[in-house]
C-alpha positions in Angstrom: -15.0 -20.9 4.8 -11.7 -19.5 3.1 -12.2 -17.8 -0.1 -9.7 -19.0 -2.8 -9.3 -15.5 -4.4 -8.2 -14.2 -1.1 -7.0 -16.7 1.5 -7.1 -14.0 4.3 -10.7 -13.5 3.8 -13.2 -15.9 5.6 -17.0 -15.8 6.2 -16.3 -15.7 9.8 -16.8 -12.2 11.4 -13.5 -11.3 12.6 -12.8 -7.6 13.8 -9.4 -6.2 14.6 -9.9 -6.7 18.2 -10.1 -10.5 17.6 -7.6 -11.0 14.9 -3.8 -11.3 15.9 -1.9 -8.4 14.7 0.9 -10.7 13.4 -1.9 -11.9 11.0 -2.6 -8.5 9.6 -1.9 -8.1 5.9 -0.8 -4.4 6.4 0.8 -5.2 9.9 4.3 -4.4 8.7 3.4 -0.8 7.5 4.2 2.2 9.7 1.8 2.8 12.6 -1.1 5.2 11.6 -1.4 8.5 12.9 -4.2 7.7 15.4 -2.1 4.8 16.6 0.8 7.2 17.3 -1.4 9.7 18.9 -3.0 7.2 21.2 0.1 5.6 22.0 1.7 8.8 22.9 -1.1 9.3 25.3 -0.7 5.9 27.0 2.9 6.1 27.3 3.0 9.4 28.8 0.5 8.0 31.4 2.3 5.0 32.0 5.6 6.8 32.3 7.1 4.7 29.5 9.1 5.7 26.5 7.3 6.6 23.2 8.7 4.5 20.2 7.8 6.4 17.1 9.1 3.8 14.6 6.7 0.9 15.3 4.8 -0.9 12.7 0.9 -1.2 12.8 1.1 -4.4 14.4 3.7 -3.5 16.9 1.8 -0.4 17.9 -1.4 -2.4 18.3 0.5 -4.9 20.7 2.0 -1.9 22.6 -1.3 -0.3 23.0 -2.9 -3.4 24.3 -0.1 -3.8 26.9 -0.2 -0.1 28.0 -4.0 -0.3 28.3 -3.7 -3.1 30.7 -1.1 -1.3 32.6 -2.9 2.0 32.8 -6.6 0.6 32.9 -7.3 2.8 29.9 -9.6 1.3 27.3 -10.7 -1.5 29.9 -14.1 -3.0 28.8 -16.9 -3.1 31.2 -18.3 -6.6 31.7 
């Protein structure tokens, strides 16, 4: 159910791992310090350039891609 006072809020449990970063209310804000730190680690491991001016949403997508590339953050089935 969508709440009329906040259309982004639903009764369905949705964590950040399931919600598309493009739909984040704060996705266009600068990435967090934690994202930057983890992204720096991942880019170094992958031999990729670190991009310091990403938004939260862009950083999340980049982290996901680099986790796939490096095998880091892979969940056990």
